[in-house]
LUMDRENDREN-671283 format. One line per field, with one value per residue: x, y, z of N, C-alpha, C in turn. Coordinates in pm, whole numbers. Layout:
<nodes>
n_u	[X, ...]
n_v	[Y, ...]
n_w	[Z, ...]
ca_u	[X, ...]
ca_v	[Y, ...]
ca_w	[Z, ...]
c_u	[X, ...]
c_v	[Y, ...]
c_w	[Z, ...]
</nodes>
This chain:
<nodes>
n_u	[14872, 14948, 15110, 14926, 14778, 14989, 15015, 14738, 14772, 15012, 14891, 14691, 14817, 14973, 14766, 14673, 14885, 14901, 14651, 14700, 14905, 14764, 14618, 14801, 14935, 14773, 14761, 14971, 15294, 15350, 15497, 15586, 15443, 15208, 15036, 14688, 14353, 13974, 13804, 13534, 13183, 13090, 13306, 13331, 13520, 13662, 13732, 13911, 14042, 13783, 13458, 13262, 13397, 13406, 13263, 13457, 13466, 13354, 13475, 13468, 13418, 13714, 13807, 14120, 14386, 14614, 14801, 14870, 14942, 14856, 14623, 14754, 14628, 14562, 14294, 14189, 14288, 14503, 14455, 14471, 14259, 14317, 14194, 14057, 14159, 14099, 14178, 14214, 14059, 13993, 13798, 13981, 13945, 13816, 13972, 14219, 14575, 14857, 15080, 14928, 14809, 15007, 15071, 15113, 14873, 14828]
n_v	[-2825, -3017, -2854, -2685, -2900, -2947, -2717, -2696, -2894, -2823, -2591, -2712, -2862, -2639, -2522, -2720, -2742, -2505, -2537, -2770, -2647, -2423, -2573, -2671, -2481, -2399, -2580, -2650, -2763, -3078, -3099, -3302, -3561, -3585, -3701, -3633, -3563, -3623, -3339, -3257, -3334, -3482, -3505, -3404, -3565, -3466, -3538, -3339, -3011, -2854, -2758, -2835, -3076, -3436, -3641, -3846, -3991, -3990, -3847, -3925, -3786, -3784, -3970, -4096, -3974, -3901, -3614, -3424, -3184, -2846, -2623, -2369, -2142, -2194, -2324, -2569, -2893, -3160, -3504, -3840, -4102, -4309, -4573, -4647, -4546, -4378, -4113, -3760, -3429, -3196, -2917, -2725, -2629, -2864, -3047, -3151, -3109, -3269, -3090, -2845, -2940, -2951, -2705, -2415, -2242, -2027]
n_w	[13210, 13398, 13557, 13688, 13851, 14013, 14163, 14283, 14475, 14592, 14740, 14877, 15047, 15185, 15304, 15474, 15639, 15754, 15952, 16097, 16222, 16362, 16537, 16686, 16790, 16987, 17188, 17487, 17523, 17699, 18005, 18140, 18379, 18644, 18920, 18956, 19054, 19024, 19102, 19153, 19126, 18887, 18588, 18241, 18022, 17733, 17381, 17271, 17347, 17399, 17425, 17221, 17130, 17114, 17366, 17555, 17789, 18132, 18454, 18814, 19132, 19323, 19181, 19070, 18848, 18568, 18512, 18219, 18120, 18025, 17811, 17618, 17721, 17957, 18039, 17976, 18067, 18005, 18044, 18156, 18286, 18575, 18633, 18397, 18165, 18019, 17800, 17759, 17741, 18017, 18208, 18357, 18619, 18729, 18828, 19056, 19115, 19202, 19292, 19350, 19556, 19751, 19758, 19970, 20165, 20295]
ca_u	[14789, 15024, 15157, 14798, 14739, 15081, 14959, 14650, 14831, 15084, 14807, 14624, 14936, 14989, 14648, 14694, 14991, 14851, 14526, 14777, 14980, 14697, 14554, 14927, 14935, 14662, 14812, 15101, 15376, 15361, 15634, 15566, 15321, 15175, 14905, 14556, 14218, 13883, 13755, 13385, 13100, 13133, 13385, 13316, 13642, 13660, 13873, 13998, 14006, 13656, 13315, 13208, 13447, 13349, 13278, 13549, 13405, 13315, 13549, 13386, 13497, 13803, 13902, 14274, 14405, 14750, 14794, 14988, 14950, 14756, 14639, 14835, 14545, 14528, 14170, 14216, 14391, 14494, 14464, 14451, 14215, 14395, 14144, 14010, 14307, 14052, 14277, 14123, 14088, 13870, 13808, 14115, 13882, 13747, 14089, 14337, 14696, 14983, 15133, 14819, 14782, 15130, 15109, 15090, 14749, 14830]
ca_v	[-2889, -3066, -2736, -2653, -2979, -2930, -2569, -2707, -2984, -2729, -2517, -2792, -2890, -2519, -2485, -2829, -2732, -2411, -2586, -2835, -2531, -2360, -2661, -2731, -2371, -2393, -2695, -2630, -2882, -3160, -3105, -3427, -3596, -3557, -3723, -3579, -3618, -3536, -3245, -3240, -3480, -3540, -3429, -3492, -3583, -3470, -3571, -3218, -2901, -2761, -2802, -2904, -3208, -3567, -3717, -3965, -4054, -3899, -3875, -3889, -3703, -3841, -4083, -4071, -3934, -3845, -3482, -3399, -3029, -2733, -2541, -2238, -2037, -2263, -2344, -2723, -2989, -3309, -3610, -3976, -4158, -4421, -4713, -4691, -4530, -4275, -3998, -3660, -3291, -3163, -2818, -2736, -2623, -2984, -3139, -3105, -3183, -3279, -2950, -2767, -3010, -2907, -2558, -2352, -2165, -1920]
ca_w	[13287, 13529, 13630, 13772, 13954, 14113, 14230, 14356, 14579, 14677, 14828, 14987, 15134, 15258, 15394, 15576, 15733, 15845, 15996, 16199, 16318, 16446, 16651, 16768, 16886, 17100, 17308, 17557, 17519, 17806, 18068, 18236, 18423, 18781, 18977, 18981, 19111, 18989, 19225, 19127, 19115, 18737, 18497, 18116, 17931, 17593, 17286, 17215, 17440, 17363, 17474, 17109, 17114, 17149, 17497, 17565, 17918, 18267, 18575, 18925, 19252, 19381, 19100, 19026, 18715, 18548, 18449, 18139, 18080, 18019, 17685, 17653, 17778, 18070, 18039, 17954, 18113, 17937, 18143, 18179, 18412, 18625, 18612, 18277, 18075, 17919, 17781, 17705, 17799, 18127, 18211, 18455, 18742, 18771, 18881, 19148, 19085, 19342, 19301, 19408, 19698, 19837, 19784, 20092, 20123, 20399]
c_u	[14834, 15078, 15050, 14771, 14878, 15083, 14862, 14687, 14901, 15012, 14747, 14719, 14966, 14867, 14653, 14784, 14939, 14723, 14595, 14848, 14912, 14638, 14654, 14944, 14870, 14685, 14938, 15158, 15382, 15480, 15658, 15450, 15324, 15046, 14806, 14444, 14097, 13803, 13623, 13303, 13099, 13200, 13384, 13468, 13622, 13762, 13953, 13955, 13885, 13534, 13225, 13278, 13383, 13364, 13354, 13491, 13396, 13411, 13479, 13484, 13577, 13864, 14022, 14291, 14571, 14728, 14939, 15016, 14853, 14765, 14705, 14752, 14510, 14360, 14127, 14308, 14370, 14531, 14429, 14378, 14276, 14344, 14090, 14099, 14204, 14134, 14175, 14162, 13964, 13908, 13889, 14058, 13812, 13865, 14167, 14456, 14777, 15036, 15033, 14816, 14898, 15157, 15054, 14937, 14730, 14936]
c_v	[-2961, -2973, -2694, -2749, -2996, -2811, -2602, -2820, -2899, -2635, -2575, -2819, -2759, -2487, -2585, -2793, -2604, -2446, -2640, -2747, -2468, -2428, -2685, -2604, -2345, -2474, -2659, -2762, -2948, -3135, -3211, -3448, -3588, -3628, -3631, -3656, -3540, -3444, -3188, -3361, -3538, -3446, -3470, -3453, -3583, -3482, -3457, -3105, -2779, -2818, -2869, -3030, -3312, -3577, -3829, -4049, -3937, -3959, -3841, -3837, -3839, -3954, -4024, -4057, -3906, -3720, -3459, -3275, -2962, -2692, -2431, -2127, -2088, -2301, -2472, -2788, -3110, -3389, -3751, -4026, -4287, -4544, -4734, -4655, -4433, -4151, -3881, -3528, -3249, -3001, -2795, -2694, -2751, -3078, -3070, -3196, -3181, -3148, -2833, -2807, -2972, -2785, -2498, -2238, -2040, -1815]
c_w	[13408, 13599, 13736, 13880, 14054, 14214, 14317, 14483, 14663, 14771, 14896, 15079, 15243, 15374, 15519, 15675, 15842, 15956, 16113, 16304, 16414, 16560, 16747, 16867, 17004, 17240, 17364, 17535, 17671, 17867, 18148, 18275, 18564, 18805, 18999, 19022, 19036, 19112, 19196, 19111, 19003, 18644, 18369, 18070, 17816, 17509, 17257, 17325, 17379, 17401, 17352, 17100, 17170, 17281, 17480, 17691, 18021, 18383, 18696, 19025, 19302, 19304, 19082, 18868, 18675, 18457, 18356, 18101, 18065, 17862, 17725, 17727, 17916, 18117, 18042, 18025, 18062, 18055, 18125, 18282, 18434, 18584, 18472, 18162, 17958, 17934, 17712, 17775, 17901, 18143, 18360, 18586, 18815, 18821, 18972, 19115, 19212, 19371, 19395, 19542, 19795, 19837, 19907, 20062, 20221, 20351]
</nodes>
């Protein structure tokens, strides 16, 4: 009986580790922070990089934020709003970063 309980815990632990590993592999490691700004009328800031994730707040055009990094597929950007401190994820097309503003366009 004791052996079965240990197996169950072991399997649950393995499944939990796999779930955490899958979530971590979809998010790129932050390589530092840089200034950013909201580049659309309103950007929904989500708790996780998914359209089904809970809404944490809304950022409005020209509000300043800190950019922390992208998901591995470069679809979502991790940001923190400067004024409110709201931390979350937005579609990468809805922000501009300092690097993008300094890049040559010609």
